[in-house]
MINU-655691 format. One record per atom (N, C-alpha, C): atom name; x, y, z. Coordinates in steps of 0.2 Angstrom, whole numbers. Atoms other than C-alpha are relative to their C-alpha. Example, Ala and Ser with C-alpha at 12.3 -4.5 7.8 and 13.67 -1.06 7.14 Angstrom:
2
SITE atomo    c1    c2    c3
SITE     N     4    -6     0
SITE    CA    62   -22    39
SITE     C     4     6     0
SITE     N    -4    -6    -1
SITE    CA    68    -5    36
SITE     C    -4     5     3
This chain:
68
SITE atomo    c1    c2    c3
SITE     N     4    -6     0
SITE    CA     0     0     0
SITE     C     4     6     0
SITE     N    -4    -6     1
SITE    CA     7    17    -5
SITE     C    -2     5     6
SITE     N     2    -5    -5
SITE    CA     8    30     9
SITE     C    -4     5    -2
SITE     N     5    -5     2
SITE    CA    -5    43    10
SITE     C     4     7    -2
SITE     N    -4    -6     2
SITE    CA     0    59     1
SITE     C    -4     6     4
SITE     N     2    -6    -4
SITE    CA    -2    74    13
SITE     C     3     6    -1
SITE     N    -3    -6     1
SITE    CA     0    92    11
SITE     C     3     3     7
SITE     N    -3    -2    -6
SITE    CA    11   101    24
SITE     C    -6     4     4
SITE     N     5    -3    -4
SITE    CA     1   107    39
SITE     C     3     7     2
SITE     N    -2    -7    -1
SITE    CA     3   126    41
SITE     C    -4     3     6
SITE     N     3    -3    -6
SITE    CA    -1   137    56
SITE     C    -6     5    -3
SITE     N     6    -5     3
SITE    CA   -12   149    44
SITE     C    -4    -5    -3
SITE     N     5     5     3
SITE    CA   -27   138    41
SITE     C    -7     2     1
SITE     N     7     0    -2
SITE    CA   -46   137    41
SITE     C    -1    -6     4
SITE     N     2     6    -4
SITE    CA   -54   126    53
SITE     C    -5    -4    -4
SITE     N     5     4     4
SITE    CA   -62   116    39
SITE     C     1    -8     1
SITE     N    -1     7    -1
SITE    CA   -65    97    39
SITE     C     7    -3    -4
SITE     N    -6     3     4
SITE    CA   -51    94    26
SITE     C     7     1     5
SITE     N    -6    -2    -5
SITE    CA   -38   103    38
SITE     C     0    -5     6
SITE     N     0     4    -6
SITE    CA   -44    94    53
SITE     C     2    -8    -1
SITE     N    -2     7     2
SITE    CA   -43    77    44
SITE     C     8    -1    -1
SITE     N    -7     0     1
SITE    CA   -26    81    38
SITE     C     5     0     6
SITE     N    -4    -1    -6
SITE    CA   -20    86    55
SITE     C     0    -7     4
SITE     N     1     6    -3
SITE    CA   -27    70    62
SITE     C     5    -5    -3
SITE     N    -5     4     3
SITE    CA   -17    60    49
SITE     C     7     1     1
SITE     N    -7    -2    -1
SITE    CA    -1    70    52
SITE     C     2    -3     7
SITE     N    -2     2    -7
SITE    CA    -2    66    71
SITE     C    -1    -8     0
SITE     N     1     7    -1
SITE    CA    -9    48    70
SITE     C     2    -5    -6
SITE     N    -2     4     6
SITE    CA    -4    42    52
SITE     C     5    -5     1
SITE     N    -6     4    -2
SITE    CA    13    35    56
SITE     C     1    -6    -5
SITE     N    -2     6     4
SITE    CA    19    18    51
SITE     C    -4    -6     4
SITE     N     1     0     8
SITE    CA    10     8    44
SITE     C    -5     6    -2
SITE     N     4    -5     3
SITE    CA     1    20    33
SITE     C    -7    -1     2
SITE     N     7     1    -1
SITE    CA   -17    23    37
SITE     C    -4    -3    -6
SITE     N     4     4     6
SITE    CA   -30    12    26
SITE     C    -4     6    -3
SITE     N     4    -6     4
SITE    CA   -36    25    13
SITE     C    -7    -1     0
SITE     N     7     2     1
SITE    CA   -52    16    11
SITE     C    -4     2     7
SITE     N     3    -1    -7
SITE    CA   -56    18    30
SITE     C     0     8     1
SITE     N     0    -7    -1
SITE    CA   -50    36    30
SITE     C    -5     4    -5
SITE     N     5    -3     5
SITE    CA   -60    41    14
SITE     C    -7    -1     3
SITE     N     7     1    -2
SITE    CA   -76    33    22
SITE     C    -1     4     6
SITE     N     1    -4    -6
SITE    CA   -73    42    39
SITE     C    -1     7    -3
SITE     N     0    -7     2
SITE    CA   -70    59    29
SITE     C    -7     1    -3
SITE     N     7    -1     2
SITE    CA   -87    56    20
SITE     C    -5     0     5
SITE     N     5     0    -5
SITE    CA   -96    52    36
SITE     C     1     7     4
SITE     N     0    -6    -3
SITE    CA   -89    68    44
SITE     C    -3     5    -4
SITE     N     4    -5     4
SITE    CA   -95    78    29
SITE     C    -7    -1     0
SITE     N     7     1    -1
SITE    CA  -112    70    30
SITE     C    -3     3     7
SITE     N     2    -3    -7
SITE    CA  -113    75    49
SITE     C     0     7     0
SITE     N     0    -7     0
SITE    CA  -109    93    44
SITE     C    -5     3    -4
SITE     N     5    -2     5
SITE    CA  -122    94    30
SITE     C    -6     4     4
SITE     N     6    -4    -3
SITE    CA  -137    99    42
SITE     C     2     7     2
SITE     N    -2    -7    -2
SITE    CA  -127   115    47
SITE     C     1     4    -6
SITE     N    -1    -4     6
SITE    CA  -126   121    29
SITE     C    -7     3    -2
SITE     N     6    -2     3
SITE    CA  -139   131    19
SITE     C    -3    -5    -5
SITE     N     3     5     4
SITE    CA  -151   121     9
SITE     C     3    -1    -7
SITE     N    -3     1     7
SITE    CA  -143   124    -8
SITE     C     7    -3     1
SITE     N    -6     3    -1
SITE    CA  -126   119    -1
SITE     C    -1    -7     2
SITE     N     1     7    -2
SITE    CA  -134   103     7
SITE     C    -1    -4    -6
SITE     N     2     4     6
SITE    CA  -141    98   -10
SITE     C     7    -1    -4
SITE     N    -6     1     4
SITE    CA  -124   101   -18
SITE     C     5    -5     3
SITE     N    -4     5    -3
SITE    CA  -115    91    -5
SITE     C    -3    -7    -1
SITE     N     3     6     1
SITE    CA  -127    77    -6
SITE     C     1    -3    -7
SITE     N    -1     2     7
SITE    CA  -125    77   -25
SITE     C     7    -3    -1
SITE     N    -7     2     1
SITE    CA  -106    76   -24
SITE     C     1    -6     4
SITE     N    -1     6    -4
SITE    CA  -107    62   -11
SITE     C    -3    -6    -3
SITE     N     3     5     3
SITE    CA  -118    52   -22
SITE     C     4    -3    -6
SITE     N    -4     2     6
SITE    CA  -105    50   -36
SITE     C     5    -6     2
């Protein structure tokens, strides 16, 4: 399994789901590399949990993106 490709964590960031997931992977990723299927499923679950906090149009867009 190839190691996960992560972008550098910088101090200047937005507290968005992508950054939080990348921070978690940077801290906990280690050796062996995380299972990307599990990581991707967890990321999708996190996004689904955040959907109710979005405006209606954004909710529909996220639902459409996740259905692909």
